[in-house]
Structure formats: structure tokens, C-alpha cells
N, C-alpha and C positions, 0 to 999 in steps of 0.2 A: 164175171163174164163180161165183160163190156161191146155192150152192140157194134157194127159194124158203122150204123147210123148215124151214134153218139154226135163223132165231131160235124153234124148237120146242125146241132143243139146247141154247138159253144165248145164242148170237148176237147182238148188237147192233151198234148205229152203229159205236158207238168201236172192239170189233174188227178195221172195214176199216181204220183208221188204223194199227191196230197192225200188220195183215199186211203191209201196204203196204212198210213199213221192209225184210225180207228180201227181199220179189217186190215189187217197184215196177211189174214189167210187166204181175202178176199173172195169171201164168203156171201157178202151182201152184194145187190145189185145196183149200180149208181143210174139216177135219173132226174131230170131239170123239173123243176115245179113250174107248170104251165098258169095257174091258176088259183088266186090264195083265196079263198072261201073262209065263212064264219066258223066253221069246226070240221073244215075236211078241204085236202088238197087234191090237186090236180094232177099228176108229174105225167112225164113222158119218157119211158125207158129207150126211146131208138128207136123198139119194135111196136109199140102198143103206149098209150096213153090209160093211165087207172086214178081213178078217184081211191083216194088213200087215209088209212088217222097216221096219226104221229104218239111215239110211249109218253107216255104221261108226264116220264122226267124231261122233255121237250115244251111242257106246256105253258113254262113261263114266261112273259110277251119278251123275255131279251132271248131264250132260244128256238120259239117259234118258227120255223120256214116261213120264207116270202116268196113271191113270182120271181125265179130268176136263179133260184138255191137250187143249187146242185145235193142232193141228197144220198143215202142210203138205205135199201132198202130190205128188208125181211122177206122172206116168203117167196113161192113160186108164182104167182099170177096175183092180176087184180084182187082177187076174190078175199086172200089173206095178207096182202101186203102190207106192212108197216113202216113208215121212215125212222130207222135208227139212232141215224146220224146227221147232223147236217153240216157238211162240211163247208172251212172259213171261207169266210168272200173276199174276192179279190177287192170290188168294188161295191161301195152298200152307199144308197140315195139313203140318207136321213132327213127326219124332221122331230125338231120337241115335240113330244105330245101336247095333244090341245090342255088348256086350263094350268093348276099351278102347282102340276106334280112337274120335276125336273128329273125327267126319262125322254132316253130317244125313242122315236117309231120309226124302223125302216123301211123303206116308200117299196125298192126296187134293190137286189141285189147282184153281183156279176154283169153290170151292163159294162159294153166300151163306151157307146155314145148318149149324148142326154141330148135331147132334141126339145128345147123348151120354146113353146110354142106363146106368143103376143100377139094375139087379133086385132086385125084392123077392124072399126076405128079406136077401139079400147085398150089402144098401146098404154102401158102403164110400164117407164122407165124406173120407177122405184122398188117394183115388184119384179122386174127383168134383175135388177141388182142383187134381189133376195135371192130369187133360184138362182142365179150364177153363183153367188157364193156357195149356194147347198150342193150345185153340180162341181164345184173345183172341189169341197170339200172329198165328195163321193170317192173322187180318184177319176173318173170316165173325162171326157172329153164333151164340152160344152158346146152346141152350134145354137141356135136361135134361128127361128122359121116366123117369118111373118106373115101369119095364115090370114086367110080371106082375101088377100093382095091384088083381088079383081075389086074389091069395094071400096079403096083409097081413091082420093081424085088427086093425089101427088103419092106416087110410090118411092118415088126417089126423094122425097122429105120425108117419110117414115122412116127409109132404111138409115137416112142418115141422122135421123134420133135414135135409134135403135144403136149404131156403129158409136156413139157418143157413150153409149153404157156397155155393151157387149165387148170390150178391151179384150182380146186376145181368143175370140170367138168367133167362127166364121156363121156369117147373116144371111139367109135365103129368105127370097119372097116366094112366098108359095101361095096356090089355088087351087083347091081341090073342086073349084067347079068349071076351069078352064083346065087345068092340066100343067100352069105353072109352077115350075119350081120341082115336080113330081119327079122327075130322073135322076135331079142334085139329091134328094133324099133318098131315091135307093140306092146310091152311088156311096151313098152313109154305109149302107149292109152290106157287104157281101158275105160269102156263107164264111158261118160261122161266129160273126160279129153280133151282138145282140145291141138295138137301139131302143131305152126309153121313151116316152111322148111325154110330156110333163106342160103345165101349162093352167090356167083357168079353165072354171064351164064354160061352156060354149065356144071355147079357142076353136073348135074344130078337131079337135084332138080325134076322136071315132072316124072322124069324117075323110082323115087324112088314113088312117091306119084302114080303114075300108077302101081307099084308093091304093095302096100299096099292095095289098092282100089280094087287091082283085074283086071281091065282091063283098057284101054286106057283112060284115063279121061281126059288127055291132049297132047296136041302135042309133041314130041321131033322132036331135030333135032341135026345133029352131029355137032361136036365142028371146029370148022377151023388147020388149020396143024403150027396158031401161037400161038394154045391153048388160043385163044381169045375167050368167049364163044356167043353164038345167042341167042336173047333174045328170047325165044319159049313162056313163058308165059308173059301176059301183063295186067292183071288182078289177083286180089286177091279171090281165089276159096277158101272155106272153104267147106268141105266136107265128108262123112261118113264111117269110117271103118268098113268094116264086121265086126260083133260082137265085136266092139270096138267103140271107139270114133270117134273123128272127127282130121283131119288136113288141115293145109291152107298153101296151094304153095303161092309164093310170087314170083313177076317178080325178074328176075337177076340186083343185083346193082353191079353198075359199081364203086359210089361214094358211102362211107358211112358216112356225115360226123355226127359226134356224135354232142347229146344233152341229156347230163348225167352231174353229178355233183363230188365230189373229193370220195364221198362213192362207185359207181359205178368203179370206176376207181381202189379203194385200193380193192375191191373184185377182180377186172382182174389178179391185179399185188400182189395180196395175198402173194407171197413166198415176191417179195421185201421189200412191207410193214414189214413182218416178221422180216426179216436179218436189217430191217432199224430201226428198234426198239433197236439193240444192238453198232450201231453205237457210239462213244464218246461224240460226240456232238447233241444236239437233236436237231439242225437247218444245218444237215452234207448234203449238197448236191451232194454227192455221185461221186464228182470230183476228187479232190487230196488232199480232207482232209486226216490229220493220225486217225489211229483208225477207217477207213470205214470199216463197217462191209459187204457192198454190193459189194466194189471193192473186199477184201480181197475173196470172195467166188468166184469173177469171176475170180482173179488167180488162182486160186483153182482148177477151170474148174467145180464149182458146177453148174453155171448162165452161160450162154450164153453173151458178150458184147452187143450184138445187143438187146436182150431184155433190158438192161438198156435203153439203146438208144430209143427203142419205148416207155417205160414208160415216158422218158424224152418228147416225143414230142407229146405224149397226153395229159401230162401233162400243156405241151404251148397251144395246141389248145383247152383247156377246158380254161384254164386263158383268153384266148385272147376271147372267146365266151364269158365268164361271164364280162369282161369289157364290149363289144357290150352291152349286154343286158340292164346293168347299164345303158350306154347313151342312148338306146334307151326307157327307162322307164321313162328316165329325161326327154326326149324330149317330151315322154306321157303326165308325170306328167305336165308338163308346158304349153302345149296345152289345157288341163283340164282346169286348174284353170284361161287361158284367154279366154277360152268358157263360163266358169260362170261370170267370169267381164262383160262380152261383155250382156251377158243374165240380169244381175243384174243391168245396166245402167237404169236411167229412160229414159223412151222414151218421146222424145220433139216432141209436136204437131206442125205441123208447122202453 
């Protein structure tokens, strides 16, 4: 049975069809993951919030539930509830795991809007390009919040810089200190909508979430003198905004290695993609070729040269990732065939 309160958590009729695939008899209870811990998960079934475990078959990194996931629970109450299934995700905000492994890490699931926080005075256009590429890949709608806007000497200049890289995304100036922009952020999360908040440590994400929910839900700390953020959020929390939707706070990410494809990169750099269509040569690399529309726009002051450099850097990163994935898939295929060959050998009795 589905709780009547589940729509406030983002459940709609289309989830009923998705749920019926693994649970045709509707014996299991749907719930949403509100907190992702190290070895336990907090879920809300519309009536109560429980701390639950997961079945062993779900404990592979690729199948573990994350904050925002819809799951199906067995058991009648929190004492014996266990996650039996994770429903397919509508959207997934992902990054590549840190280090040399070629694997994805899901940061948040089933979010409708992602608010990318860029704090004054350390707005980093290249980081923003990377974050926006990840958001376009997720399937969610990106919005950029220039946080701590009250600290800007000229907020309009900062906004102009951000508009230059946040192509296709709404840009807001937000100050949790004096309340500027908070109404615009609240308007992003009507009931049933889930908003994820991402950005570097010290970007004011937790302060912003506290302002939205109306009380100090999450701890906050000051930023160091060198503008390096301090990690105050260590887990991903999904919470209700009064008379509105839900907001998901994420820990600050000092490294955001991309896990995306060319379509997401094209969306993040839609301005350069559009210019490139007017280049004289279809395979123009925007380097020294005659008739390059991108270089012409840079010479005319319409595009920053650093934006082209950022585009090239992310193109190289995604191309390298694709090559590593091809190698990994080839290795896995060889191991699979070797295993099948071993299993097919006739057993020789001594």
C-alpha cells in the first residue's frame, strides 16, 4: 500500500508502474532514502522515518541506494525493514570515483533541479563548467547560485562572469546573510520537486539549506582565511522545505572527476558549439585554422580565450575516460570468456 503522504516526497503515478515490475503483487512498501550513511540508510515511507539495512545482493557499489533513491522495503515496521529493491533512477548526478579506478559514483538520485553554488569571492569559472557538465549529464535542470553575494564589491560583475559560462542555466545572486535571492531559490522547489545543492566546501550550501528549511538542520563553520572550505556536511541529507518540496545537501567536493558523454559537454558549452557550426572546416580544431568562427569570436571579445581552453581540457578528459572504459570493458569480456571456457571443460575423473 502506498501512503497518501508519499506525493509530498516526490512520488507520482508513474512510479506505480515502475514499482510493479519488481513487485507485481505490491507486497513491498515504497520509501525514499533521506540519508545515506556508511552502512545504514534512513528512509521515509510517507508516514514514518526508519533506519534500515539492505539485502546482501545490493551491496555492490553500483547497486547500493543513495540519497534520493526510491526503494522497496520488506517488513512491517522499522525494526525489521530491509531494502529489497532500488527502483530505476529518473536522474542520476554522478562523478568518476577518485583515483585510478574507472567507475562511477552516484552522488544523488531522482533530483529535478541541481543548484550549483559558486561562492563570492572565489567564483571559479572552470569549476563551474565542470559542475554544469555533470548536471547536464544527470538529466536534471541546472541553476547556478552565486552565494555570499553580500561579500561582492560588484555583484553585477560577478554575475556577468558566471553568465558567460552558465549557458542555458538560470543564474541567481543569493545571500543567506541578508536573505537576498532566497525567495527565488524557494520558487525552484514547489511541492513534489527535489532540489540538490552542490558546490565546493565553504560555498554556503548548509547555510542555504538551513535558511530554506527555517531552522539549523545542518552544522556550519567559517571558511579559512585562504578561502579553502571546511567540510561541514559529511553525509547527504534529503529534507522537506516547509510548504514546498525537498532539498538535498551534499558534502563539498574538492575533486569532481567527470563521468559524462559528449552530449553533456555540448550542452555545457552550447555557445561554443553554436559558433563552431560556422567554422569554414567541419573538422576545425579552433587552433590556427583559417575561417574559425570560435577564434573570430575570441578576437572580437565575445568569448573569453580561457573558455575555449576549458572546453578543450574537458574534451581531453572525457576522451581519456572513454579510452579507459574501452580497455576495462575489453578486460572484463576476456575474463568472462575465460571463465566460460573453464566451466565448459569436461571434468576428468582421477
